[in-house]
C-alpha positions as CSV (number, residue, x, y, z in Angstrom):
1,X,44.8,154.8,-11.9
2,X,41.2,155.9,-10.8
3,X,39.5,154.8,-14.1
4,X,40.8,151.4,-13.6
5,X,39.5,150.5,-10.7
6,X,36.6,152.9,-9.7
7,X,33.4,153.1,-11.7
8,X,32.0,156.3,-12.7
9,X,28.6,156.8,-14.8
10,X,29.1,154.5,-18.0
11,X,32.7,153.5,-17.4
12,X,33.6,150.2,-16.6
13,X,36.6,149.7,-14.8
14,X,39.2,147.0,-15.9
15,X,39.5,146.2,-12.6
16,X,36.4,144.9,-10.2
17,X,37.8,146.8,-7.2
18,X,34.2,148.6,-5.9
19,X,32.8,145.0,-5.5
20,X,35.5,143.8,-3.7
21,X,35.4,146.9,-1.4
22,X,32.1,148.4,-1.3
23,X,31.6,151.9,-0.1
24,X,35.2,153.1,-0.2
25,X,35.6,156.2,0.8
26,X,36.4,158.1,-2.7
27,X,39.0,160.4,-0.7
28,X,40.7,157.2,0.8
29,X,41.2,155.6,-2.5
30,X,42.8,158.9,-4.3
31,X,45.2,159.4,-1.2
32,X,46.2,155.2,-1.3
33,X,46.5,156.0,-5.0
34,X,49.2,159.1,-4.9
35,X,51.0,157.1,-1.6
36,X,51.6,153.6,-3.8
37,X,53.0,156.2,-6.8
38,X,55.1,157.9,-4.5
39,X,56.6,154.9,-3.0
40,X,57.5,153.6,-6.5
41,X,58.4,156.8,-7.8
42,X,60.9,156.9,-4.9
43,X,61.9,153.3,-5.4
44,X,62.8,153.9,-9.0
45,X,64.8,157.0,-8.6
46,X,66.8,155.2,-5.6
47,X,67.4,152.2,-8.0
48,X,68.6,154.9,-10.5
49,X,71.1,156.1,-8.3
50,X,72.2,153.1,-7.1
51,X,72.9,151.7,-10.7
52,X,74.8,155.4,-11.4
53,X,77.1,155.2,-8.4
54,X,80.6,153.9,-8.1
55,X,80.5,149.6,-7.8
56,X,82.4,150.2,-4.4
57,X,80.5,152.4,-2.9
58,X,77.0,151.6,-3.6
59,X,76.2,148.9,-1.0
60,X,73.1,146.8,-1.5
61,X,70.8,146.9,-4.6
62,X,67.4,148.9,-3.4
63,X,64.6,146.3,-2.5
64,X,60.9,146.7,-3.9
65,X,58.3,148.6,-2.3
66,X,56.2,146.6,-0.3
67,X,52.4,146.3,-0.2
68,X,50.4,147.0,2.9
69,X,52.9,149.4,4.6
70,X,51.8,152.6,3.9
71,X,49.0,154.5,5.9
72,X,47.3,157.5,3.8
73,X,46.2,160.5,5.0
74,X,42.3,161.1,6.3
75,X,40.9,164.1,4.3
76,X,38.8,166.2,6.5
77,X,35.0,166.0,5.7
78,X,35.0,163.3,3.9
79,X,37.5,160.3,6.4
80,X,38.2,162.6,9.7
81,X,35.8,165.4,11.1
82,X,36.7,167.2,14.5
83,X,34.0,167.1,17.0
84,X,34.9,169.0,19.9
85,X,38.2,170.0,21.5
86,X,39.4,166.8,22.7
87,X,37.4,164.5,20.4
88,X,37.3,163.6,16.3
89,X,35.4,161.4,14.2
90,X,36.9,159.1,11.8
91,X,35.7,156.7,8.9
92,X,36.9,153.1,9.4
93,X,35.8,149.5,8.1
94,X,33.8,148.3,11.2
95,X,31.1,145.9,11.4
96,X,31.7,144.6,7.8
97,X,30.6,148.4,6.6
98,X,32.7,151.9,6.4
99,X,31.1,153.9,9.4
100,X,32.1,156.7,11.8
101,X,33.9,155.8,15.1
102,X,34.1,158.6,17.7
103,X,38.2,158.7,18.7
104,X,39.5,160.7,21.8
105,X,42.5,163.1,21.6
106,X,44.8,163.3,24.1
107,X,44.6,166.2,26.6
108,X,48.3,167.1,27.0
109,X,48.8,166.9,22.8
110,X,45.6,169.1,21.6
111,X,46.7,171.6,24.7
112,X,50.1,171.5,22.9
113,X,48.3,172.2,19.6
114,X,46.4,175.0,20.8
115,X,49.0,176.9,22.5
116,X,51.9,176.5,19.4
117,X,49.9,175.6,16.4
118,X,47.3,178.0,16.5
119,X,48.8,180.5,13.7
120,X,50.0,177.0,11.5
121,X,48.0,175.9,9.1
122,X,46.6,172.3,9.8
123,X,46.9,169.4,7.2
124,X,45.0,165.9,6.6
125,X,45.9,163.7,10.1
126,X,47.4,160.5,8.9
127,X,46.4,157.2,10.5
128,X,49.5,155.4,12.0
129,X,49.8,151.8,14.1
130,X,52.3,151.7,16.5
131,X,52.8,148.2,18.1
132,X,49.1,147.2,18.9
133,X,48.0,151.0,19.2
134,X,46.7,153.3,16.9
135,X,47.1,157.1,16.7
136,X,46.6,159.9,14.6
137,X,49.7,162.1,13.3
138,X,48.6,165.5,12.6
139,X,51.3,167.7,10.3
140,X,51.1,171.3,10.3
141,X,52.7,173.8,7.7
142,X,53.6,177.2,8.2
143,X,55.3,179.7,5.5
144,X,58.1,182.1,6.5
145,X,60.2,184.5,4.2
146,X,64.2,183.8,4.2
147,X,66.2,187.5,4.2
148,X,67.3,188.9,1.3
149,X,70.1,190.9,2.6
150,X,73.1,192.2,0.7
151,X,76.3,189.9,1.1
152,X,78.4,192.8,2.3
153,X,75.8,193.5,5.1
154,X,75.3,189.8,6.1
155,X,76.5,188.5,9.2
156,X,76.7,184.7,9.6
157,X,77.6,181.5,12.3
158,X,80.3,179.3,10.8
159,X,79.8,176.1,12.7
160,X,82.5,173.1,12.8
161,X,80.7,170.1,14.0
162,X,83.2,168.0,15.8
163,X,83.2,164.2,16.7
164,X,85.2,164.7,20.0
165,X,83.7,168.2,21.2
166,X,79.9,169.3,20.2
167,X,80.4,172.0,17.9
168,X,82.3,175.3,17.4
169,X,80.6,178.4,16.4
170,X,82.1,181.4,15.0
171,X,80.4,184.5,14.5
172,X,82.1,186.5,11.0
173,X,81.3,189.7,8.9
174,X,82.3,189.8,5.1
175,X,85.7,192.1,6.3
176,X,86.9,189.0,8.0
177,X,86.0,190.0,11.9
178,X,85.2,188.0,14.0
179,X,82.3,189.2,16.7
180,X,82.4,185.8,18.8
181,X,83.2,182.5,19.2
182,X,81.5,179.9,21.1
183,X,82.2,176.4,22.2
184,X,80.1,173.8,23.5
185,X,81.1,170.5,25.1
186,X,78.6,168.2,26.4
187,X,80.9,166.2,28.4
188,X,78.3,164.3,30.8
189,X,76.5,162.9,27.4
190,X,79.2,161.9,25.7
191,X,80.5,159.9,28.7
192,X,76.9,158.3,29.3
193,X,77.3,157.2,25.5
194,X,80.6,155.7,25.7
195,X,79.1,154.0,28.7
196,X,76.4,152.5,26.1
197,X,78.7,151.6,23.6
198,X,80.8,149.9,26.4
199,X,78.0,148.0,27.5
200,X,76.6,147.0,24.3
201,X,80.6,145.9,23.2
202,X,80.7,143.7,26.4
203,X,77.0,141.9,25.3
204,X,77.8,141.4,22.0
205,X,81.4,139.7,23.2
206,X,79.1,137.5,25.7
207,X,76.4,136.6,22.7
208,X,73.8,138.6,24.7
209,X,70.4,138.9,22.8
210,X,69.8,142.4,24.4
211,X,71.2,144.3,22.0
212,X,68.3,145.6,20.3
213,X,67.5,147.4,23.6
214,X,70.9,148.4,24.6
215,X,70.8,150.2,21.2
216,X,68.0,152.1,21.8
217,X,69.2,153.5,24.7
218,X,72.3,154.6,23.0
219,X,70.2,156.3,19.9
220,X,68.4,157.9,22.8
221,X,71.6,159.3,24.0
222,X,72.7,160.4,20.6
223,X,69.1,161.8,19.6
224,X,69.9,164.1,22.6
225,X,73.2,165.4,22.0
226,X,72.1,166.3,18.5
227,X,69.1,168.4,19.8
228,X,70.9,170.2,22.5
229,X,74.2,171.2,19.4
230,X,71.4,172.3,17.1
231,X,69.7,174.5,19.9
232,X,73.1,176.1,21.0
233,X,73.6,176.6,17.5
234,X,70.1,178.3,16.8
235,X,70.9,180.6,19.9
236,X,74.3,181.3,19.0
237,X,72.9,182.7,15.9
238,X,69.8,184.7,17.4
239,X,72.0,186.3,19.8
240,X,74.2,187.9,17.4
241,X,71.2,188.2,14.8
242,X,72.7,186.6,12.1
243,X,71.5,186.1,8.6
244,X,72.9,183.3,7.2
245,X,74.4,179.8,9.2
246,X,77.1,177.8,7.3
247,X,77.9,174.2,7.8
248,X,80.6,172.0,6.1
249,X,79.3,169.7,3.3
250,X,80.1,166.1,4.9
251,X,80.4,163.3,2.7
252,X,81.0,159.9,3.9
253,X,81.4,157.6,0.8
254,X,84.6,155.5,1.0
255,X,84.5,156.3,4.8
256,X,84.9,152.5,6.9
257,X,81.8,151.7,7.5
258,X,82.5,150.0,10.9
259,X,84.1,153.1,12.6
260,X,81.8,153.2,15.7
261,X,82.6,157.2,15.8
262,X,81.1,157.9,12.5
263,X,78.6,155.5,12.9
264,X,77.3,157.3,15.8
265,X,78.0,160.8,14.5
266,X,74.2,162.3,13.9
267,X,76.0,165.5,11.9
268,X,73.1,165.6,9.2
269,X,70.5,165.1,11.6
270,X,72.1,168.0,13.5
271,X,72.1,170.3,10.1
272,X,68.6,169.0,9.4
273,X,67.4,170.2,12.8
274,X,69.2,173.4,12.6
275,X,67.6,174.4,8.9
276,X,63.8,173.6,10.0
277,X,64.4,175.7,13.0
278,X,66.5,178.6,10.8
279,X,63.9,178.7,8.2
280,X,61.1,179.4,11.1
281,X,63.3,182.7,12.2
282,X,64.2,183.7,8.6
283,X,67.6,182.4,8.4
284,X,69.1,180.8,5.4
285,X,71.7,177.8,5.6
286,X,74.6,177.4,3.4
287,X,77.4,174.3,2.9
288,X,81.1,174.7,2.0
289,X,83.2,172.1,1.0
290,X,85.0,170.5,3.7
291,X,88.4,169.6,2.3
292,X,91.3,171.1,4.0
293,X,89.0,173.5,6.3
294,X,91.0,171.9,9.6
295,X,93.8,171.3,7.5
296,X,95.7,175.3,6.9
297,X,96.1,177.7,9.4
298,X,93.6,180.6,9.3
299,X,96.3,183.1,8.8
300,X,98.1,181.6,5.5
301,X,101.0,180.0,7.6
302,X,100.6,177.0,5.6
303,X,99.6,173.2,6.8
304,X,99.2,172.7,10.5
305,X,100.4,170.1,12.5
306,X,98.1,167.8,14.4
307,X,98.4,164.3,16.7
308,X,101.9,162.8,16.7
309,X,103.0,164.7,14.2
310,X,103.4,167.6,16.5
311,X,105.5,167.7,19.3
312,X,103.4,170.5,21.4
313,X,99.7,168.5,21.3
314,X,100.7,165.6,23.0
315,X,99.0,163.3,20.1
316,X,95.4,165.2,20.6
317,X,93.6,165.8,17.9
318,X,91.8,168.8,19.6
319,X,94.7,171.4,19.6
320,X,97.1,172.1,16.1
321,X,100.0,173.3,15.9
322,X,100.8,176.1,13.6
323,X,104.4,176.2,11.3
324,X,105.7,179.1,14.5
325,X,105.3,177.2,17.3
326,X,101.7,178.6,18.4
327,X,99.3,175.7,19.8
328,X,95.4,176.9,18.4
329,X,91.9,174.9,18.9
330,X,91.8,173.0,15.9
331,X,87.9,173.3,15.7
332,X,88.2,177.2,16.1
333,X,90.7,177.2,13.2
334,X,88.4,175.2,10.9
335,X,85.2,177.5,11.6
336,X,87.4,180.7,10.8
337,X,88.2,179.0,7.4
338,X,84.4,177.7,6.4
339,X,83.4,181.4,7.4
340,X,86.1,182.7,5.0
341,X,85.1,180.2,2.2
342,X,81.5,181.4,2.1
343,X,82.3,185.1,2.2
344,X,84.8,184.1,-0.7
345,X,82.4,182.5,-2.7
346,X,79.2,184.6,-2.7
347,X,81.4,187.9,-2.6
348,X,83.2,186.8,-6.1
349,X,79.7,185.8,-7.4
350,X,78.8,189.6,-7.5
351,X,82.1,190.7,-9.5
352,X,82.7,190.6,-13.4
353,X,84.5,188.1,-14.6
354,X,87.9,190.2,-16.0
355,X,87.7,191.4,-12.3
356,X,87.5,188.0,-11.0
357,X,90.5,187.4,-13.1
358,X,92.5,190.2,-11.9
359,X,92.1,189.2,-8.4
360,X,93.1,185.4,-9.1
361,X,96.5,186.8,-10.3
362,X,97.0,189.1,-6.9
363,X,95.3,187.5,-4.3
364,X,97.3,184.3,-3.3
365,X,95.8,181.1,-2.2
366,X,92.2,182.1,-4.2
367,X,93.4,180.1,-7.1
368,X,92.1,176.9,-5.7
369,X,88.8,177.4,-3.5
370,X,89.8,174.3,-1.4
371,X,93.0,176.5,-0.1
372,X,91.0,179.5,1.4
373,X,91.6,180.8,4.6
374,X,90.9,183.6,6.5
375,X,93.5,185.6,5.1
376,X,92.1,184.8,1.9
377,X,89.3,186.9,2.6
378,X,91.1,189.7,4.4
379,X,93.4,190.1,1.1
380,X,90.2,189.8,-1.3
381,X,88.7,192.7,0.8
382,X,91.6,194.7,0.6
383,X,92.2,194.0,-3.1
384,X,88.3,195.3,-3.5
385,X,89.2,198.1,-1.5
386,X,92.1,199.4,-3.5
387,X,90.6,198.7,-6.9
388,X,87.5,200.9,-6.0
389,X,90.1,203.2,-4.3
390,X,91.3,203.8,-7.8
391,X,88.7,203.8,-9.6
392,X,86.3,206.2,-7.5
393,X,88.1,207.4,-4.7
394,X,85.0,210.1,-4.2
395,X,82.2,208.5,-4.7
396,X,82.9,204.8,-3.1
397,X,81.9,204.5,0.3
398,X,83.6,200.9,1.4
399,X,82.0,202.0,5.3
400,X,78.2,201.9,4.1
401,X,79.1,198.4,2.4
């Protein structure tokens, strides 16, 4: 693309770009070309995914990329130079030519960068316009090494993200031992969010024009809930020195789009925030199938009763009734099954095919992965223990594993 618009030596470009944009910085030109290629490539991939999706779920066709809506990065030395702790120079088109202008850096931002980002690599800044003001966005790069712990030595945090409650975390070991249970209930934040949505509903009924401002208030409260939930999960993982954080793979395709509770549920945002923070600490993120995690009891007693189907829960979906009449926290039961499915999947990856077939025949509930519970993990460990004891009773040290 550069050979089509830029003259170099004896090369004559097809499009006379240099005459129309005299003294245009070369690195800024390359950055603009790269941004344009990325935008077109993103459109092509999104349109291909839209064509391959189910016509009932694919929604609107992706629109063509718009020109002039991208701000390329300013490469150091060619378009950006730091001149001091709180000042910098950028190359801009001013007075009918490209010249250097001095811009101030906010003292609070510069001090934050020097305090928290001193050991990170600074990438090229991006000049961006917000409203009527221009600002420089700085991005920093940091490398971290994730753990390579054996599955038999791992400690995980199984997280069940709820709509009514924020989250429920269970710290588990590969033998099925539960080391800790932690609950997060942001009652004040959820009451505030409910107040905002009720205000929006009343304004929509009256035909008010201030809906956009009211939605910004609700989004701010919702973002605060996501940040606090993600920090709670990370604090729990650090407290128990966990190696992996396990989530459910939540897929909302085919769901009702007018459901306000699903619309405001930022489950994917929470997982993204947790993934970024966990990777900095060397932890890994894993996801399992979300089917039937709340449907089956963790100790293999069959399906549970929730809501109106149970006579002991008073129509609540926060608790469930087991087949023996016991009432239990539904999110806690789901977190047990989430952690158990992760360990069952990872343990069986280390076994040969013949051993897996034998376990499939002896362990109940393993035939389908979506029916695995905590009892399945305990039975799997018992079967592996018996098999190891029969093959080499003197050399097998299960406690070490």
